[in-house]
N, C-alpha and C positions, 0 to 999 in steps of 0.2 A: 504493499499500500504506500510504497514512497513516494509514487508519482500522484496519489491522490491531492486534490486542490482543495482549496476553501471554496472557489467558484463552484465546483462539482458539488460539493455537499449544500451549498445554498441552493442550486438548482433543485437537487433531491427534496430538500425541505419544501420547497415551493409547489413542486408537483404533488407530493404528498397530500400538502394542505389545500390546495386548489383543484386537484383531480384531472387537470388538462394541461398539457404542453403550452397550449396557446396562453391559458390564463396564468401559468407560472411563468412565461415569457414577459406576459403584460406587466406583472409585480415585479420583475427583474429589470424591465427597460432593455429585454434583449429580443433577438429575432427567435421565433420557434424553432428554426433550424440549429441557431446557436446553443440553446437550452437541450435539444435533442443530442447534439455531439457531447455536451456535458455528461448528459446522462449514459450515453453509448460507453463514452470513455472510463467512467466510473463502474460500469457493469463490467468492462474488459478488465478493469483492474484488479476487480473482486472475483472475477470468472463466474458470477452469478447473475441471473435475473432479478433485478430489483423491484420491477412493478409487472404486474400482469395488465394487459391492454385489452379492457372489455369495452362493450357497448356504452356502457356508463362512465367510461373514464379511466384512468391509471388507479390502479390499487396496488400498495406496496405488497410485495411478498413478505414472508418471514427475515429473509434478508434485508429487504428494504425497510422493514420496522426497526431493525437493529441498527440500520446505518442512519436512519431518521432520527433515532435517540441519542445515537453518539454525534450527530451533527449538532442538536440541540445543545447537549453538554458543551461542546466546544464553542458555540456561538455565545454561550453564556459566560464560558471561562474567558474568552477575549472581551466580553462587555465588564467582567470583574476585574480584568487587567488594566482596561482603560480607565476606569475609576480609581484603581489602586496607583495607576501612574499619576493621575491627578491629583490624589492625595499626597503622594511623594513631593510633587511640585508644589504643596501648598493650597491647592485649589480646593475648597471646599463645594465641590460640585458631584455629578452624578446623576443618575437616574433610578427611579424606583417605581416598580409596577405592583400596586397593591389592589389585592381582591378582598371584598367583603361578602359575607352571607349576607341575604335581605334584610333580615333583622337589625344588623349593624348599620345600614344605611341611615338609621335617624341620628346617628353621632359621628358617622364616618366623615363627613364634609367638615365638620367642625374642628375635629381632630386634626384633618389633613391642613386646613386653613392655619391651625397654631403651629404646626411643624414648618410649613413653607415660609411663615413669617420669621422663624428662628433661621432657617437654612433656605434662603430663597433660591440659591444655585443649584438645588437639587430639584429635577423635574420629575414630578409624580403624575402617574397615569392611574385612574380607578377604574375596576370593573366590579359589577355588582351581580350576583347570581345567588341561587338557593345552594344549600351544602353541597349537593352532588356536583354541581356545575363547579364550584370553587375548588374542591378537591381535585376534579379533572384538569383544572388549570395549574395547581401546584403539580401534578404528574407531568403535565406538558412542558413545565417551564414556563407558562404563558404569564405566571406573577411572581413577584419575587416573595413577597408578605402576604398572608391570608389573615383576616381576623374573623374569628369566629368564637362559638360557644363550648363546642367539643373539639380537641385536636383530631385531625384527620387519622383516619387509619387506612393501611393498604399503601402507603407511601412513608418512607423513614423522614420524620419530621422532629424538630426541635421547637418547643413551645413554651412561651412566656406568657404568664399571667399578667394582666395589667388593671384588672378592676372586676368588683362584684357584677353579677348578671343575675337579678333576681326574677323568677318566673311565679306568676299570678294565675289565678281564674277570674275572670271579669264577665259581667252580664250586663244588660241595659238597666238604668237607674230604676225602673219601676218592676222589674222581675221580683218575684215574690221572696226570693232569697237575698236581695240586696240589703235588707235591713237586719238579717239573720244573723246570729253568732255561733261561734264553734260550730259549723257545719261538718258534720262528719264525711269521711271519705265515701261510705256506703250511700249515703243521701246524695252528695254531689254526683256520684256515678250515675243515678237515675236521670239525670239531664241529659238533653240533646248537645253533643259538643261541635264545634265547629274546628276544623282540624287543617293543617297542613299536608301537603304530600308526603307520601312515605320516605323515611330518609332524612327529615328535616330535624334540624336539633330540638326544636320545641316539641315535635312529635314523638320523639324517642323518650324525651323526658316524660311526656304523658304518659308514654306505652308504660314507662318503669313505675311511675307513681300508681297507675290502675292496675299493676299487673298481678297484684295480691287478691284481686276481686276476679272470682271464676267467670271466664268467658266474657268479660268487658272488652278486652283490647281486640275480641275477634270482629267486633263491629263498633269502630271507636266513633266514629260520627260522620259527619258531612263534610267531604273534602273540598277545600278552597285554595287557590293557587297564590295567594298573596295575604300577606298580613293587614293589607289596606282593605282588601274584600273582606276578611273575616271582622275587622272592626267594625266595617258598615253593616254586616249581617247581624251583628251582636247587637248594634244599636237598633237595628230594625225589630228586635225581638225574635230573630230565628233560632237562637239558641246562645249558648255559652260558649268560652273559648279560654284555653289553656294559652298564656302567650308572655313574652318577654314584658316585663314592666317598663322597659326602656322604649317601647313602642307605644304605650299609650298613657304618658305622662301628661301630655296636653288635654287628652279626651277625659281624663279623671279629673284634673284641675277645672274644665269647664263644665262638669257635671254630665258629660255624655255617655261616660261609662261608670260602673262602680265595681270596685274590687271586692270580691266575696270574702268572706273571713272563713275559709276553710281550714280545718285542723291540719297542721303540717306545712301550712303556706306561710308566706313564700318559700320556694324552693330555692336556696342560694346556690348559684352557678358561678362560673368565673368566665371572663373574656380572655380569650387568649389571641397572642401574636404569633402566628405559625410559619416556619420556613423549612425548608427541605434540608434535612441533616445531612445530607450526601453532597453538599455544596459549600464553596467557600464565601463567607459574608463579603459582599463588596463594602465598601466604607459608607455608601447610602444606606444600606441594609443595616450595619452596625450602628448606626447614627439613629436610624429608626427606632431599631430595638431598644438602645439607650432612652429614647425618648419614650416609648410606649412603658417601660418600667418606672420611670421618675415621675412623668408628666400626664400620661394619657387618662388616668382615672378622674382628672379634674373636668375631662370634656365630656363625661358622660351625663346623661340626662339628670337634672335633679328631681327626686321623686315625690320630696315632700311627704305629706301624710296620705299613705296608700288606703288606711281605713277609717271610716268615720269615727266620731266619739263615742265611747260606751253609752249605752243608754241607762 
């Protein structure tokens, strides 16, 4: 593989990402024949076919997937090297790709703004997705740092806790249980829950909470695609929800949602900054990690009084 070039690896990455030679060529500002030559030369170097040519486009073979993963790692190492050279030069610069689970979008922009104010030369990009999407981005090196409530599994990571993440059960203010005290788990389990998709952090926590009630998690509730939809549905009286307290602070403050006084609630979790354990921290990543540990908790929503005064 001595003759393998970075241009060839870049072409292979783009073909895998875009599925067609012409699309890869457009992304690389090259002609399709030039990209085809790069691919052919790489396949000759490896002695293996890297893509199956199908009617649906170019699909990586097992060898192709291995090369794409190596190319991603090499590209990341080069970006880290660039940041490290800047650091040696005394330039407090670099770039950081931040991914956040959708629940964290309620505070991530404020946290980013504070970080950028302190380190204006570090360019940041934000991606938002559900838990599965953010984990996939970590696996694909599409993000540097993920903010999530439970560290990812299936990919080697290092996780830094940076703040409390309380989970509560909410209902419409006129719900019969809104004024009740010390609601038992068995009683709350009788209600209709509005829940996120399988695999989401809050749904996993709800399943754990209700797991000792026989058969309850077999039919957990009505599935909805976002926290915003769930909040609107709860306010409309369609059911109750188990949700991050950081997503409902404003609605509780203005009396649009009520936090139910359920035994064992709130459940205290942590927010984590998660990075791949098998990659070197760039100066920008190390700076952001330090910021998370020292300052990030101050930018989480202020929850005030979650429960009304005792009767």
